[in-house]
C-alpha positions as CSV (number, residue, x, y, z in Angstrom):
1,M,10.4,-31.0,-15.9
2,T,13.3,-29.0,-14.5
3,A,14.0,-25.4,-15.3
4,Q,16.9,-24.6,-17.7
5,P,20.4,-24.1,-16.1
6,P,20.0,-21.1,-13.8
7,V,23.1,-19.3,-15.0
8,A,21.6,-18.9,-18.4
9,W,19.0,-16.5,-17.3
10,I,19.8,-15.2,-13.8
11,L,22.5,-12.5,-14.0
12,L,23.4,-10.9,-10.8
13,D,24.8,-7.3,-10.4
14,R,27.0,-7.7,-7.3
15,D,27.8,-4.0,-7.3
16,A,24.1,-3.2,-6.9
17,G,23.7,-5.5,-3.8
18,H,20.4,-7.0,-2.7
19,L,21.2,-10.3,-4.3
20,E,18.3,-12.1,-2.6
21,R,15.9,-9.6,-4.3
22,Q,17.7,-9.9,-7.7
23,I,17.2,-13.7,-7.6
24,H,13.5,-13.2,-6.6
25,D,13.0,-10.6,-9.4
26,A,14.6,-12.8,-12.1
27,I,12.5,-15.8,-11.3
28,R,9.3,-13.8,-10.8
29,D,9.7,-12.1,-14.2
30,R,10.0,-15.4,-16.0
31,I,6.9,-16.6,-14.3
32,V,4.9,-13.5,-15.2
33,T,6.0,-13.6,-18.8
34,G,5.2,-17.3,-19.1
35,Q,8.7,-18.5,-19.7
36,L,8.4,-20.6,-16.5
37,K,5.2,-22.7,-16.6
38,A,2.9,-23.9,-13.9
39,G,4.3,-27.0,-12.3
40,E,7.8,-26.4,-13.6
41,R,10.5,-27.4,-11.1
42,L,13.0,-24.8,-9.9
43,P,16.7,-25.6,-9.3
44,S,17.4,-26.6,-5.8
45,T,18.7,-23.9,-3.5
46,R,22.0,-25.7,-3.2
47,S,22.6,-26.0,-6.9
48,L,21.4,-22.5,-7.7
49,A,23.6,-21.0,-5.0
50,A,26.6,-22.9,-6.4
51,A,25.9,-21.8,-9.9
52,L,25.5,-18.2,-8.9
53,G,28.4,-18.1,-6.4
54,V,26.3,-16.9,-3.5
55,A,25.4,-18.2,-0.1
56,R,22.6,-20.8,0.0
57,S,20.8,-18.6,2.5
58,T,20.6,-15.9,-0.2
59,V,18.8,-18.2,-2.6
60,V,16.5,-19.5,0.3
61,G,15.5,-16.0,1.0
62,G,14.6,-15.3,-2.6
63,Y,12.6,-18.5,-2.8
64,E,10.8,-17.8,0.5
65,L,9.7,-14.4,-0.8
66,L,8.4,-16.0,-4.0
67,R,6.5,-18.6,-2.0
68,A,5.0,-15.9,0.3
69,E,3.8,-14.0,-2.7
70,G,2.3,-17.2,-4.3
71,F,4.5,-17.5,-7.3
72,I,6.0,-20.8,-6.3
73,A,4.8,-23.7,-4.0
74,G,6.6,-26.3,-2.0
75,R,8.0,-27.0,1.4
76,Q,11.4,-25.9,2.6
77,G,13.9,-28.7,2.0
78,S,11.8,-30.1,-0.9
79,A,11.5,-29.2,-4.6
80,M,10.0,-25.8,-5.4
81,R,7.7,-25.6,-8.4
82,V,5.9,-22.7,-10.2
83,A,2.4,-22.2,-8.8
84,D,-0.7,-22.6,-10.9
85,L,-1.6,-19.0,-11.7
86,P,-5.0,-18.0,-13.1
87,A,-5.4,-18.0,-16.8
88,A,-8.9,-16.5,-17.2
89,L,-11.1,-13.9,-15.7
90,H,-14.2,-14.6,-13.6
91,G,-17.4,-12.8,-14.5
92,A,-18.8,-11.3,-11.4
93,S,-21.2,-8.4,-11.9
94,A,-20.7,-4.8,-11.0
95,R,-23.3,-2.1,-11.0
96,P,-22.7,1.7,-10.9
97,V,-23.9,3.1,-7.6
98,E,-24.4,6.6,-6.3
99,P,-22.4,7.1,-3.2
100,L,-24.3,8.2,-0.2
101,P,-22.0,10.3,2.0
102,K,-22.4,9.8,5.7
103,E,-21.2,12.2,8.4
104,Q,-18.3,10.4,10.0
105,P,-17.8,11.4,13.6
106,E,-14.2,12.8,13.6
107,P,-12.0,12.1,16.6
108,E,-9.7,14.8,17.9
109,R,-6.3,14.6,16.1
110,S,-4.5,14.0,19.4
111,L,-6.6,11.0,20.5
112,P,-4.8,7.7,20.8
113,F,-6.1,4.9,18.5
114,R,-7.0,7.4,15.8
115,P,-6.4,5.6,12.4
116,G,-4.0,7.1,9.8
117,L,-1.3,8.4,12.1
118,P,2.2,7.0,12.8
119,D,3.8,7.2,16.2
120,L,4.9,10.8,16.2
121,D,6.8,10.4,19.5
122,S,9.1,8.0,17.7
123,F,9.8,10.4,14.8
124,P,13.6,10.6,14.2
125,N,13.6,14.3,15.1
126,K,17.4,14.9,15.6
127,V,18.4,13.3,12.4
128,W,15.6,15.0,10.4
129,S,16.4,18.4,12.0
130,R,20.1,18.0,10.9
131,C,19.1,17.2,7.3
132,L,16.6,20.0,7.2
133,S,18.8,22.7,8.8
134,A,21.8,21.8,6.6
135,R,19.7,22.1,3.4
136,A,18.0,25.3,4.6
137,R,21.4,26.9,5.1
138,H,23.1,25.6,2.1
139,L,20.8,25.0,-0.8
140,R,22.6,24.6,-4.1
141,I,22.3,27.3,-6.7
142,H,20.6,25.1,-9.2
143,D,17.9,24.2,-6.6
144,L,16.9,27.8,-6.2
145,G,15.5,28.2,-9.7
146,Y,12.1,27.1,-10.9
147,G,13.3,23.5,-11.2
148,D,11.4,20.5,-12.5
149,E,7.6,20.7,-12.1
150,N,7.6,17.0,-11.1
151,G,10.0,17.5,-8.2
152,L,13.6,17.9,-7.2
153,A,15.7,15.5,-9.3
154,E,17.8,14.4,-6.4
155,L,14.7,13.4,-4.4
156,R,13.1,11.7,-7.4
157,K,16.2,9.6,-7.8
158,A,16.3,8.7,-4.1
159,I,12.6,7.7,-4.1
160,A,13.1,5.6,-7.2
161,E,16.0,3.7,-5.6
162,H,14.0,3.2,-2.4
163,V,10.9,1.7,-4.1
164,V,12.9,-0.4,-6.4
165,R,14.8,-1.9,-3.5
166,A,12.1,-2.0,-0.9
167,R,9.0,-2.7,-3.0
168,A,10.3,-4.3,-6.2
169,V,8.9,-1.4,-8.2
170,M,10.2,-1.1,-11.8
171,A,10.8,2.6,-12.4
172,G,13.4,5.3,-13.1
173,P,13.6,8.8,-11.6
174,E,12.0,10.3,-14.6
175,Q,8.7,8.5,-13.7
176,V,8.5,10.0,-10.2
177,V,6.2,12.9,-9.5
178,I,6.4,14.6,-6.0
179,M,3.3,16.3,-4.5
180,P,2.2,17.3,-1.0
181,S,-0.3,14.5,-0.4
182,T,-2.0,11.4,-1.7
183,A,-5.1,13.5,-2.2
184,A,-3.2,15.9,-4.4
185,I,-1.9,13.0,-6.5
186,L,-5.4,11.5,-6.9
187,G,-6.6,15.0,-8.0
188,L,-3.8,15.1,-10.6
189,L,-4.7,11.6,-11.9
190,A,-8.4,12.5,-12.0
191,K,-7.6,15.4,-14.3
192,I,-5.2,13.4,-16.5
193,I,-7.3,10.2,-17.0
194,H,-11.0,10.9,-16.6
195,T,-12.0,12.5,-19.9
196,G,-15.8,12.3,-19.5
197,A,-16.0,9.5,-22.1
198,G,-18.6,7.7,-19.9
199,R,-16.2,5.1,-18.5
200,P,-16.7,4.6,-14.7
201,V,-14.1,4.5,-11.9
202,W,-13.9,1.3,-9.8
203,L,-13.4,1.6,-6.1
204,E,-13.0,-0.9,-3.3
205,E,-16.0,-1.7,-1.1
206,P,-15.3,-0.7,1.7
207,G,-12.7,1.7,0.6
208,Y,-10.7,4.9,0.9
209,S,-13.1,7.8,1.2
210,T,-10.6,10.4,-0.2
211,A,-10.5,8.5,-3.5
212,R,-14.3,8.3,-3.5
213,D,-14.7,12.0,-2.9
214,T,-12.0,13.0,-5.4
215,F,-13.5,11.0,-8.3
216,R,-17.1,12.0,-7.3
217,G,-15.9,15.6,-7.5
218,I,-15.0,15.3,-11.2
219,G,-18.4,13.8,-12.0
220,A,-17.2,10.3,-12.5
221,T,-19.6,7.3,-12.4
222,L,-18.5,5.3,-9.4
223,V,-18.7,1.5,-9.2
224,S,-18.1,-0.3,-6.0
225,R,-16.3,-3.6,-6.2
226,P,-16.7,-5.7,-3.0
227,C,-13.6,-7.0,-1.2
228,D,-13.3,-10.5,0.2
229,A,-10.4,-12.4,1.8
230,E,-8.3,-12.0,-1.4
231,G,-8.9,-8.3,-2.0
232,M,-11.0,-6.6,-4.6
233,T,-13.2,-8.9,-6.7
234,I,-12.7,-8.5,-10.5
235,G,-15.0,-8.8,-13.5
236,Y,-18.3,-7.3,-14.8
237,D,-21.0,-8.2,-17.2
238,E,-22.7,-4.9,-17.9
239,G,-21.8,-1.3,-18.6
240,S,-18.5,0.2,-19.8
241,P,-15.2,-1.1,-18.5
242,P,-13.5,1.3,-16.0
243,S,-11.1,4.0,-16.9
244,M,-9.5,3.7,-13.5
245,I,-9.4,1.1,-10.7
246,H,-8.2,2.3,-7.3
247,V,-6.9,-0.5,-5.1
248,T,-4.9,-0.9,-1.8
249,P,-3.4,-4.3,-2.5
250,S,-0.7,-4.5,0.3
251,H,-3.2,-3.8,3.1
252,Q,-6.7,-3.2,1.9
253,Y,-8.0,0.0,3.5
254,P,-9.8,-0.4,5.9
255,T,-10.1,-4.2,6.2
256,G,-6.3,-5.0,6.2
257,V,-6.6,-7.9,3.8
258,A,-3.6,-8.4,1.4
259,M,-4.6,-9.0,-2.2
260,S,-3.6,-12.6,-3.2
261,L,-1.3,-13.2,-6.1
262,P,-4.0,-14.9,-8.3
263,R,-6.2,-11.9,-7.7
264,R,-3.3,-9.5,-8.6
265,M,-2.7,-11.4,-11.8
266,E,-6.4,-11.4,-12.6
267,L,-6.6,-7.6,-12.1
268,L,-3.6,-6.9,-14.3
269,K,-5.0,-9.1,-17.1
270,F,-8.3,-7.4,-16.8
271,A,-6.8,-3.9,-16.9
272,A,-4.6,-4.7,-19.9
273,A,-7.5,-6.2,-21.8
274,N,-9.8,-3.2,-21.1
275,R,-7.2,-0.4,-21.4
276,S,-7.9,0.5,-17.7
277,L,-5.4,2.2,-15.5
278,I,-4.8,0.8,-12.0
279,I,-4.0,3.2,-9.1
280,E,-2.0,1.2,-6.6
281,D,-2.1,3.0,-3.3
282,D,0.7,1.5,-1.3
283,Y,0.3,3.7,1.7
284,D,1.7,1.6,4.6
285,S,3.3,-1.4,2.9
286,E,6.5,-1.2,4.9
287,F,4.7,-2.7,7.9
288,H,3.8,-6.3,7.3
289,Y,3.9,-8.6,10.3
290,A,2.6,-12.1,9.4
291,S,5.1,-12.6,6.6
292,R,7.5,-10.7,4.5
293,P,6.0,-7.8,2.5
294,L,4.5,-8.7,-0.9
295,A,6.1,-7.0,-3.8
296,A,4.2,-4.1,-5.4
297,L,1.6,-4.8,-8.0
298,Q,3.5,-2.3,-10.2
299,G,6.5,-4.6,-10.3
300,I,4.7,-7.4,-12.0
301,D,2.9,-5.1,-14.5
302,R,4.0,-5.7,-18.0
303,S,1.4,-3.6,-19.8
304,G,2.2,-0.2,-18.3
305,C,-1.2,0.1,-16.7
306,V,-0.3,0.6,-13.0
307,I,0.3,3.9,-11.3
308,Y,2.0,3.5,-8.0
309,I,1.4,5.9,-5.1
310,G,3.4,6.2,-1.9
311,T,3.6,8.6,1.0
312,F,5.9,9.5,3.8
313,S,3.0,10.5,6.0
314,K,2.5,7.0,7.4
315,V,6.1,5.9,7.7
316,L,7.5,9.2,9.1
317,A,5.0,12.0,9.8
318,P,2.0,13.6,8.0
319,G,3.4,17.1,8.7
320,L,6.2,16.5,6.1
321,R,3.6,16.8,3.4
322,V,5.4,14.7,0.9
323,A,3.9,12.0,-1.3
324,Y,4.9,10.6,-4.7
325,A,3.6,8.7,-7.7
326,I,5.4,6.4,-10.1
327,L,3.7,7.1,-13.5
328,P,3.7,5.0,-16.6
329,P,5.6,6.8,-19.4
330,S,2.4,7.4,-21.3
331,L,1.1,9.8,-18.6
332,L,4.3,11.9,-18.0
333,T,3.7,14.6,-20.6
334,S,0.2,15.3,-19.4
335,A,1.3,15.3,-15.7
336,R,4.0,17.8,-16.3
337,S,1.7,20.0,-18.3
338,I,-0.8,20.2,-15.4
339,L,1.9,20.6,-12.7
340,R,3.5,23.4,-14.7
341,Q,0.3,25.3,-14.5
342,E,-0.6,24.6,-10.9
343,R,2.8,24.8,-9.2
344,G,1.5,23.1,-6.0
345,S,4.9,21.7,-5.1
346,V,6.6,20.7,-1.8
347,P,9.1,23.3,-0.5
348,I,12.5,22.8,-2.1
349,H,14.5,22.7,1.1
350,V,12.1,19.9,2.4
351,Q,12.7,17.9,-0.8
352,A,16.4,18.3,-0.5
353,A,16.5,17.3,3.1
354,L,14.4,14.3,2.4
355,A,16.7,13.2,-0.4
356,D,19.6,13.4,2.1
357,F,17.6,11.5,4.7
358,L,16.9,8.7,2.2
359,N,20.4,8.6,0.8
360,A,22.0,8.3,4.2
361,G,19.9,5.2,5.0
362,H,17.9,6.9,7.8
363,L,14.6,5.9,6.4
364,R,15.6,2.2,6.2
365,S,16.8,2.4,9.8
366,H,13.6,4.0,11.0
367,I,11.4,1.4,9.2
368,R,13.4,-1.5,10.7
369,R,13.0,0.0,14.2
370,M,9.4,0.9,13.9
371,H,8.4,-2.5,12.4
372,D,9.1,-4.4,15.6
373,I,7.5,-1.7,17.7
374,Y,4.3,-1.6,15.6
375,Q,4.1,-5.4,15.4
376,G,4.1,-5.6,19.2
377,R,1.5,-2.8,19.5
378,M,-0.7,-4.5,16.8
379,Q,-0.7,-7.7,18.7
380,A,-1.5,-5.9,22.0
381,V,-4.4,-4.1,20.5
382,R,-5.8,-7.2,18.8
383,T,-5.5,-9.3,22.0
384,T,-7.2,-6.6,24.0
385,L,-10.1,-6.4,21.6
386,L,-10.6,-10.1,21.6
387,D,-10.2,-10.5,25.3
388,V,-12.6,-7.7,26.3
389,A,-15.1,-7.7,23.5
390,G,-14.4,-10.8,21.4
391,E,-18.1,-11.9,21.6
392,I,-19.2,-8.5,20.2
393,F,-16.7,-8.1,17.3
394,D,-15.1,-10.0,14.5
395,V,-11.6,-8.7,14.8
396,G,-9.2,-8.4,11.8
397,S,-6.0,-10.5,11.6
398,G,-3.7,-7.6,12.3
399,S,-1.2,-9.0,9.8
400,G,0.0,-5.6,8.7
401,G,-0.4,-1.8,8.6
402,L,-1.1,0.8,11.3
403,Q,-4.8,0.1,11.9
404,I,-7.1,-2.9,12.7
405,A,-10.8,-3.3,11.9
406,A,-13.3,-4.8,14.4
407,W,-16.7,-5.5,12.9
408,F,-19.9,-5.7,15.0
409,R,-21.5,-9.1,14.7
410,N,-24.8,-7.4,15.2
411,R,-25.3,-5.6,12.0
412,N,-28.0,-3.3,13.4
413,V,-25.5,-1.5,15.7
414,D,-25.1,2.2,15.1
415,D,-21.3,2.3,14.8
416,M,-21.1,6.1,14.4
417,D,-22.8,6.4,17.8
418,A,-20.3,3.8,19.1
419,A,-17.4,5.9,17.8
420,R,-18.8,9.0,19.5
421,R,-19.0,7.2,22.8
422,L,-15.4,6.1,22.5
423,H,-14.3,9.6,21.7
424,T,-15.8,10.8,25.0
425,L,-13.6,8.1,26.6
426,K,-10.5,9.5,24.8
427,I,-10.3,6.6,22.2
428,G,-10.0,7.9,18.7
429,A,-11.6,4.9,16.8
430,R,-13.6,5.7,13.6
431,A,-16.8,4.1,12.4
432,L,-16.5,1.7,9.5
433,S,-19.9,2.1,7.9
434,P,-19.0,5.4,6.1
435,F,-16.2,3.5,4.2
436,H,-19.0,1.8,2.2
437,M,-20.9,3.1,-0.8
438,K,-23.7,0.5,-0.4
439,E,-24.7,-2.1,2.2
440,P,-22.7,-0.6,5.1
441,R,-21.4,-3.0,7.6
442,P,-21.0,-1.5,11.1
443,G,-17.6,-1.7,12.9
444,L,-14.8,0.3,14.3
445,L,-11.3,1.1,13.0
446,F,-8.5,1.5,15.5
447,G,-5.1,3.0,14.9
448,I,-2.3,1.0,16.6
449,A,0.7,3.3,16.1
450,S,0.5,5.1,19.5
451,A,-0.7,2.0,21.5
452,T,1.7,2.1,24.4
453,D,1.0,-0.1,27.4
454,D,-0.8,2.7,29.2
455,Q,-3.0,3.4,26.2
456,V,-3.8,-0.3,25.7
457,A,-5.0,-0.4,29.3
458,R,-7.2,2.6,28.6
459,L,-8.6,0.8,25.6
460,A,-9.4,-2.3,27.6
461,K,-11.3,-0.2,30.1
462,A,-13.2,1.8,27.4
463,M,-14.2,-1.3,25.4
464,Q,-16.1,-2.6,28.4
465,I,-19.0,-0.4,27.4
466,F,-19.7,-3.1,24.7
467,S,-18.8,-6.2,26.7
468,D,-21.0,-5.0,29.6
469,G,-23.9,-4.6,27.4
470,R,-24.2,-0.9,27.9
471,H,-24.2,0.0,24.2
């Protein structure tokens, strides 16, 4: 069976540009809504290009992204067909657990290989300084008033355009909320969503400790959902369904696994059926090395159940103190009410400067440049870990993000002691066991952003404490 003539349902806005992404979005949306069925054949790239009046390479690019995400299947040069997506949920069990906080040995902030930091030496300081100084000197009159509690309108518009273009998010500026950090956004969401009705919060296992601490702080019942090679596992057979589900689907933190398309569709269906809200933390999605970045979970949500969180801390610098959330329309009134009372906003001249930075294309340029740099550094760190201590660790794939996990094969190793030993050797790795709520697995998490050749050589020397059997 062949899809209906493509010009009947693919309408391109040439003024908007990004034609490859428009083709991808149009086909993806018809698959998600069931208008294109599993096994249905797509038009050939040549015929679709002719029908749309675009270069064949543009159609090939759109198809390749759909194939990378798992929406379609087939080999280049042969017929592409709609993939067989999951139609039902799987009933794995989940039990509420009480998190047992562990004292994580904290590396010095300046140590190389400390996770969570971009390469600050590569920060585009001159361009940013120009944007910042220009706005500090010449803020517009309407920017100096109280303004919108959810952020400067100009920056919200720039962010919406960025995530629509770069991450296939579906949102307008009115859905954007700007805050100083991801932690502040999680705190806001905890106040909005968790009403004490007895519904738990689902968290990834292992997972982001800030989310765990935030929801623990409001007295929520926490349920750990184990992560496998496809991301968070879905389903339950006891207890109440969750009010919130916190996930990091682009690069699961800290394992680095990307959530598969079948698992994404399963999660969305589960959330819609149980009236749960998904918090999609897309913290370092710009850096994906093994293939093209997967589109955001929010972009394929048709039930309004996904809250999308992003930050400029990983792509630029944490010192900017700017993060943002894309909220479903149903949460906007509550969010504005809380923000109006708390007034914990980002300084107005920083918001204005960042809007200029985005609108001038400086962020896109910086991401393109750093992508290649980080890819090389990730490969160098992974190769070093395998070469020096490959018999001691199971090392992550390094397919994306700014950190890589290395798990001790011996599960009796004290990874916090191992992290402390590395800190004395000026290696800022963190222990992985404190990222778990139950059944901790020992390992080390290495940041790769500042991994210059000299630092990688230092890492190789330091890791010999494991390969030489001295640990």
